[in-house]
KOLZATOR-58383 format. One record per residue (C-alpha): x, y, z; residue number from 1; residue in three letters. Coordinates in steps of 0.1 Angstrom, whole numbers, plus 5000, padded with zeros to 4 digits. Example, Ala and Ser with C-alpha at 12.3 -4.5 7.8 and 13.67 -1.06 7.14 Angstrom:
// KOLZATOR-58383
{pt {5123, 4955, 5078}, 1, 'ALA'}
{pt {5137, 4989, 5071}, 2, 'SER'}
This chain:
// KOLZATOR-58383
{pt {5487, 9407, 8947}, 1, 'MET'}
{pt {5505, 9419, 8978}, 2, 'LEU'}
{pt {5506, 9400, 9011}, 3, 'LEU'}
{pt {5518, 9413, 9045}, 4, 'VAL'}
{pt {5529, 9387, 9070}, 5, 'THR'}
{pt {5525, 9392, 9107}, 6, 'GLY'}
{pt {5496, 9415, 9101}, 7, 'ALA'}
{pt {5483, 9410, 9136}, 8, 'SER'}
{pt {5515, 9422, 9152}, 9, 'GLY'}
{pt {5524, 9458, 9162}, 10, 'ASN'}
{pt {5545, 9466, 9131}, 11, 'LEU'}
{pt {5526, 9444, 9106}, 12, 'GLY'}
{pt {5492, 9459, 9116}, 13, 'ALA'}
{pt {5505, 9494, 9110}, 14, 'LEU'}
{pt {5519, 9484, 9076}, 15, 'VAL'}
{pt {5487, 9466, 9065}, 16, 'HIS'}
{pt {5466, 9496, 9076}, 17, 'ALA'}
{pt {5489, 9520, 9057}, 18, 'GLY'}
{pt {5486, 9499, 9025}, 19, 'LEU'}
{pt {5448, 9498, 9029}, 20, 'VAL'}
{pt {5447, 9536, 9032}, 21, 'GLU'}
{pt {5465, 9537, 8999}, 22, 'LYS'}
{pt {5438, 9516, 8983}, 23, 'GLY'}
{pt {5461, 9486, 8976}, 24, 'LEU'}
{pt {5439, 9460, 8994}, 25, 'ALA'}
{pt {5468, 9438, 9006}, 26, 'PRO'}
{pt {5462, 9403, 9020}, 27, 'LEU'}
{pt {5469, 9400, 9057}, 28, 'ALA'}
{pt {5489, 9369, 9065}, 29, 'GLY'}
{pt {5482, 9360, 9101}, 30, 'THR'}
{pt {5472, 9333, 9125}, 31, 'ARG'}
{pt {5439, 9352, 9131}, 32, 'THR'}
{pt {5427, 9359, 9096}, 33, 'PRO'}
{pt {5391, 9365, 9107}, 34, 'ALA'}
{pt {5402, 9399, 9120}, 35, 'ARG'}
{pt {5407, 9410, 9084}, 36, 'PHE'}
{pt {5376, 9396, 9069}, 37, 'ALA'}
{pt {5380, 9390, 9031}, 38, 'ALA'}
{pt {5416, 9403, 9033}, 39, 'LEU'}
{pt {5427, 9377, 9058}, 40, 'GLY'}
{pt {5447, 9346, 9049}, 41, 'ARG'}
{pt {5458, 9320, 9074}, 42, 'MET'}
{pt {5496, 9320, 9077}, 43, 'LEU'}
{pt {5516, 9303, 9104}, 44, 'ASP'}
{pt {5553, 9301, 9100}, 45, 'PHE'}
{pt {5554, 9270, 9123}, 46, 'ASP'}
{pt {5529, 9251, 9102}, 47, 'ASP'}
{pt {5541, 9246, 9066}, 48, 'PRO'}
{pt {5506, 9235, 9055}, 49, 'ALA'}
{pt {5494, 9270, 9060}, 50, 'THR'}
{pt {5520, 9287, 9038}, 51, 'LEU'}
{pt {5498, 9292, 9008}, 52, 'ASP'}
{pt {5513, 9321, 8988}, 53, 'LEU'}
{pt {5495, 9313, 8956}, 54, 'SER'}
{pt {5487, 9344, 8935}, 55, 'GLY'}
{pt {5511, 9366, 8956}, 56, 'VAL'}
{pt {5535, 9387, 8935}, 57, 'GLN'}
{pt {5550, 9408, 8963}, 58, 'THR'}
{pt {5555, 9395, 8998}, 59, 'LEU'}
{pt {5562, 9419, 9027}, 60, 'LEU'}
{pt {5579, 9396, 9052}, 61, 'LEU'}
{pt {5578, 9410, 9087}, 62, 'ILE'}
{pt {5604, 9393, 9108}, 63, 'SER'}
{pt {5589, 9362, 9125}, 64, 'ALA'}
{pt {5593, 9374, 9161}, 65, 'GLY'}
{pt {5619, 9369, 9187}, 66, 'TYR'}
{pt {5630, 9333, 9194}, 67, 'GLY'}
{pt {5660, 9312, 9195}, 68, 'GLU'}
{pt {5681, 9316, 9163}, 69, 'ASP'}
{pt {5673, 9281, 9150}, 70, 'ASP'}
{pt {5635, 9288, 9155}, 71, 'VAL'}
{pt {5635, 9321, 9137}, 72, 'VAL'}
{pt {5658, 9308, 9109}, 73, 'ILE'}
{pt {5635, 9278, 9103}, 74, 'ALA'}
{pt {5604, 9300, 9101}, 75, 'ARG'}
{pt {5620, 9324, 9076}, 76, 'HIS'}
{pt {5634, 9295, 9056}, 77, 'HIS'}
{pt {5599, 9279, 9053}, 78, 'ARG'}
{pt {5582, 9311, 9041}, 79, 'VAL'}
{pt {5609, 9321, 9017}, 80, 'ILE'}
{pt {5609, 9285, 9002}, 81, 'SER'}
{pt {5571, 9287, 9000}, 82, 'ALA'}
{pt {5574, 9320, 8982}, 83, 'ALA'}
{pt {5598, 9306, 8956}, 84, 'GLU'}
{pt {5576, 9276, 8950}, 85, 'GLN'}
{pt {5545, 9298, 8946}, 86, 'ALA'}
{pt {5562, 9321, 8921}, 87, 'GLY'}
{pt {5564, 9352, 8942}, 88, 'VAL'}
{pt {5584, 9378, 8924}, 89, 'ARG'}
{pt {5596, 9401, 8951}, 90, 'HIS'}
{pt {5601, 9400, 8988}, 91, 'VAL'}
{pt {5604, 9430, 9012}, 92, 'ILE'}
{pt {5620, 9420, 9045}, 93, 'TYR'}
{pt {5621, 9439, 9077}, 94, 'THR'}
{pt {5656, 9433, 9090}, 95, 'SER'}
{pt {5678, 9449, 9116}, 96, 'LEU'}
{pt {5701, 9479, 9113}, 97, 'THR'}
{pt {5736, 9471, 9102}, 98, 'GLY'}
{pt {5749, 9488, 9133}, 99, 'ALA'}
{pt {5731, 9461, 9153}, 100, 'GLY'}
{pt {5755, 9432, 9145}, 101, 'ASP'}
{pt {5765, 9433, 9182}, 102, 'HIS'}
{pt {5730, 9425, 9193}, 103, 'LEU'}
{pt {5721, 9390, 9204}, 104, 'ALA'}
{pt {5693, 9387, 9178}, 105, 'PHE'}
{pt {5712, 9399, 9148}, 106, 'ALA'}
{pt {5722, 9365, 9135}, 107, 'LEU'}
{pt {5688, 9353, 9122}, 108, 'ALA'}
{pt {5683, 9387, 9104}, 109, 'HIS'}
{pt {5716, 9384, 9086}, 110, 'ARG'}
{pt {5709, 9347, 9077}, 111, 'TRP'}
{pt {5676, 9358, 9062}, 112, 'THR'}
{pt {5692, 9386, 9042}, 113, 'GLU'}
{pt {5716, 9361, 9027}, 114, 'GLN'}
{pt {5689, 9336, 9020}, 115, 'ARG'}
{pt {5669, 9362, 9001}, 116, 'LEU'}
{pt {5700, 9373, 8981}, 117, 'GLN'}
{pt {5705, 9336, 8971}, 118, 'ARG'}
{pt {5668, 9331, 8962}, 119, 'SER'}
{pt {5652, 9331, 8928}, 120, 'SER'}
{pt {5633, 9363, 8937}, 121, 'MET'}
{pt {5642, 9400, 8937}, 122, 'THR'}
{pt {5642, 9416, 8972}, 123, 'TRP'}
{pt {5643, 9448, 8993}, 124, 'THR'}
{pt {5658, 9447, 9027}, 125, 'ILE'}
{pt {5646, 9473, 9053}, 126, 'LEU'}
{pt {5672, 9474, 9080}, 127, 'ARG'}
{pt {5651, 9488, 9109}, 128, 'ASN'}
{pt {5667, 9506, 9138}, 129, 'GLY'}
{pt {5655, 9499, 9174}, 130, 'LEU'}
{pt {5621, 9514, 9182}, 131, 'TYR'}
{pt {5617, 9545, 9203}, 132, 'ALA'}
{pt {5589, 9526, 9220}, 133, 'GLU'}
{pt {5614, 9499, 9230}, 134, 'LEU'}
{pt {5639, 9524, 9243}, 135, 'PHE'}
{pt {5613, 9539, 9265}, 136, 'GLY'}
{pt {5603, 9505, 9279}, 137, 'LEU'}
{pt {5639, 9495, 9286}, 138, 'LEU'}
{pt {5646, 9528, 9303}, 139, 'ALA'}
{pt {5614, 9531, 9322}, 140, 'ALA'}
{pt {5618, 9545, 9357}, 141, 'PRO'}
{pt {5618, 9521, 9387}, 142, 'ILE'}
{pt {5606, 9537, 9419}, 143, 'ASP'}
{pt {5610, 9572, 9403}, 144, 'GLY'}
{pt {5646, 9566, 9390}, 145, 'VAL'}
{pt {5659, 9555, 9356}, 146, 'ILE'}
{pt {5685, 9528, 9364}, 147, 'THR'}
{pt {5688, 9512, 9329}, 148, 'ALA'}
{pt {5726, 9507, 9322}, 149, 'PRO'}
{pt {5727, 9527, 9290}, 150, 'PHE'}
{pt {5756, 9547, 9304}, 151, 'GLY'}
{pt {5763, 9578, 9283}, 152, 'ASP'}
{pt {5755, 9560, 9251}, 153, 'GLY'}
{pt {5730, 9572, 9226}, 154, 'ALA'}
{pt {5705, 9553, 9204}, 155, 'LEU'}
{pt {5693, 9565, 9170}, 156, 'ALA'}
{pt {5658, 9554, 9180}, 157, 'ALA'}
{pt {5630, 9554, 9154}, 158, 'VAL'}
{pt {5593, 9553, 9158}, 159, 'THR'}
{pt {5574, 9522, 9148}, 160, 'ARG'}
{pt {5550, 9543, 9128}, 161, 'GLN'}
{pt {5579, 9557, 9107}, 162, 'ASP'}
{pt {5592, 9522, 9100}, 163, 'LEU'}
{pt {5557, 9512, 9089}, 164, 'ALA'}
{pt {5554, 9542, 9067}, 165, 'ASP'}
{pt {5587, 9534, 9051}, 166, 'ALA'}
{pt {5576, 9498, 9044}, 167, 'ALA'}
{pt {5544, 9511, 9029}, 168, 'VAL'}
{pt {5563, 9534, 9006}, 169, 'ALA'}
{pt {5584, 9505, 8993}, 170, 'VAL'}
{pt {5555, 9480, 8990}, 171, 'ALA'}
{pt {5535, 9505, 8971}, 172, 'ALA'}
{pt {5562, 9508, 8944}, 173, 'ALA'}
{pt {5584, 9477, 8947}, 174, 'PRO'}
{pt {5599, 9481, 8912}, 175, 'GLN'}
{pt {5617, 9512, 8923}, 176, 'ALA'}
{pt {5635, 9493, 8951}, 177, 'HIS'}
{pt {5647, 9461, 8935}, 178, 'LEU'}
{pt {5677, 9445, 8953}, 179, 'ASN'}
{pt {5682, 9475, 8975}, 180, 'ARG'}
{pt {5691, 9476, 9012}, 181, 'CYS'}
{pt {5680, 9506, 9033}, 182, 'TYR'}
{pt {5693, 9517, 9067}, 183, 'GLU'}
{pt {5663, 9530, 9086}, 184, 'LEU'}
{pt {5674, 9547, 9119}, 185, 'VAL'}
{pt {5662, 9578, 9136}, 186, 'GLY'}
{pt {5675, 9613, 9128}, 187, 'SER'}
{pt {5683, 9621, 9164}, 188, 'VAL'}
{pt {5702, 9599, 9188}, 189, 'ALA'}
{pt {5686, 9597, 9223}, 190, 'LEU'}
{pt {5703, 9591, 9256}, 191, 'THR'}
{pt {5688, 9578, 9288}, 192, 'ALA'}
{pt {5698, 9611, 9305}, 193, 'ALA'}
{pt {5676, 9630, 9280}, 194, 'GLU'}
{pt {5647, 9607, 9287}, 195, 'LEU'}
{pt {5652, 9612, 9324}, 196, 'ALA'}
{pt {5652, 9650, 9320}, 197, 'ALA'}
{pt {5620, 9648, 9299}, 198, 'ALA'}
{pt {5604, 9627, 9327}, 199, 'LEU'}
{pt {5619, 9649, 9354}, 200, 'ASP'}
{pt {5634, 9619, 9372}, 201, 'VAL'}
{pt {5670, 9611, 9382}, 202, 'PRO'}
{pt {5692, 9589, 9360}, 203, 'TYR'}
{pt {5714, 9565, 9380}, 204, 'LYS'}
{pt {5725, 9537, 9358}, 205, 'PRO'}
{pt {5734, 9504, 9375}, 206, 'VAL'}
{pt {5762, 9481, 9364}, 207, 'ALA'}
{pt {5754, 9455, 9337}, 208, 'LEU'}
{pt {5759, 9427, 9362}, 209, 'ALA'}
{pt {5732, 9442, 9385}, 210, 'ASP'}
{pt {5708, 9445, 9356}, 211, 'GLN'}
{pt {5715, 9409, 9346}, 212, 'ARG'}
{pt {5706, 9398, 9381}, 213, 'ARG'}
{pt {5674, 9418, 9380}, 214, 'ALA'}
{pt {5664, 9402, 9348}, 215, 'LEU'}
{pt {5668, 9368, 9363}, 216, 'ALA'}
{pt {5638, 9375, 9384}, 217, 'HIS'}
{pt {5617, 9389, 9356}, 218, 'ALA'}
{pt {5591, 9369, 9338}, 219, 'ASN'}
{pt {5611, 9363, 9306}, 220, 'LEU'}
{pt {5617, 9334, 9284}, 221, 'LEU'}
{pt {5652, 9319, 9285}, 222, 'PRO'}
{pt {5665, 9335, 9253}, 223, 'PHE'}
{pt {5652, 9370, 9262}, 224, 'GLN'}
{pt {5677, 9382, 9289}, 225, 'PRO'}
{pt {5707, 9379, 9266}, 226, 'PRO'}
{pt {5688, 9399, 9240}, 227, 'MET'}
{pt {5679, 9427, 9264}, 228, 'VAL'}
{pt {5714, 9428, 9279}, 229, 'MET'}
{pt {5730, 9431, 9244}, 230, 'SER'}
{pt {5709, 9462, 9238}, 231, 'MET'}
{pt {5721, 9478, 9270}, 232, 'TYR'}
{pt {5757, 9469, 9262}, 233, 'SER'}
{pt {5756, 9480, 9225}, 234, 'ALA'}
{pt {5741, 9514, 9233}, 235, 'VAL'}
{pt {5764, 9521, 9263}, 236, 'ALA'}
{pt {5794, 9512, 9241}, 237, 'ALA'}
{pt {5784, 9537, 9214}, 238, 'GLY'}
{pt {5775, 9512, 9186}, 239, 'PHE'}
{pt {5739, 9523, 9179}, 240, 'LEU'}
{pt {5741, 9561, 9179}, 241, 'GLY'}
{pt {5747, 9568, 9142}, 242, 'SER'}
{pt {5719, 9587, 9125}, 243, 'VAL'}
{pt {5731, 9582, 9090}, 244, 'ASP'}
{pt {5705, 9564, 9070}, 245, 'GLY'}
{pt {5677, 9564, 9044}, 246, 'ASP'}
{pt {5646, 9569, 9064}, 247, 'LEU'}
{pt {5639, 9605, 9055}, 248, 'ALA'}
{pt {5644, 9596, 9018}, 249, 'THR'}
{pt {5619, 9568, 9019}, 250, 'LEU'}
{pt {5594, 9588, 9039}, 251, 'LEU'}
{pt {5599, 9619, 9017}, 252, 'ALA'}
{pt {5596, 9639, 9050}, 253, 'ARG'}
{pt {5614, 9644, 9082}, 254, 'ALA'}
{pt {5611, 9614, 9107}, 255, 'PRO'}
{pt {5588, 9618, 9137}, 256, 'ARG'}
{pt {5605, 9630, 9169}, 257, 'PRO'}
{pt {5615, 9599, 9189}, 258, 'ALA'}
{pt {5618, 9614, 9223}, 259, 'LEU'}
{pt {5580, 9620, 9229}, 260, 'PRO'}
{pt {5573, 9584, 9218}, 261, 'VAL'}
{pt {5600, 9571, 9242}, 262, 'ALA'}
{pt {5586, 9592, 9270}, 263, 'VAL'}
{pt {5550, 9579, 9264}, 264, 'ALA'}
{pt {5563, 9543, 9264}, 265, 'ALA'}
{pt {5582, 9547, 9296}, 266, 'SER'}
{pt {5552, 9558, 9316}, 267, 'GLN'}
């Protein structure tokens, strides 16, 4: 039996739908199991009593959402421990690209990778690059001008659908991917200037300090501004532009173009 966690989220829903299309009938682990009828199973990482993984052989663990490091680590520890106790054989984890170690949300991903590697189970780690959709949102024009402080840096952005398709490919044949770690970044690195050109708007990046002050007035949780600022800084400094990875191999096709997706998300 195969179970996908976070099946009500953006990535998890795409993965679950892709597996259903393949006729695999995966269970949908979610706080809203009624959405999936007979395939739904209540699963709340904050409530250990719901972590019933009985009968599951392969667990596709979608990262448990943004939060403070201790919150995310605790969630992942609970579900991995529950998987060990239930006799799960293999865990597929959606992690963060190795180039993302400079990002403020990398620590919980790396902790989870190490926890899986120390576990009693086999594993596959999918090191996902940053979404093209997210790049579009972070670089969305304000009053007709893109001001996001990405500088001249480029991002090897990847579409959410491609990451879902890669996860489906692994989950459909997990034995071919035992104890493997894959880098899943886009095949073309995008810049904010290219996005501005596609939108036919000016690109006038502000200083990081100005962007930080702007975020202070946004409706964000306390841990979110450092995460957002780390993405601006890492891209601007040239740390997230490498297109070397395994995405095309897992997809058995060329990745989708990221620029149109980023454009759509920015509008």
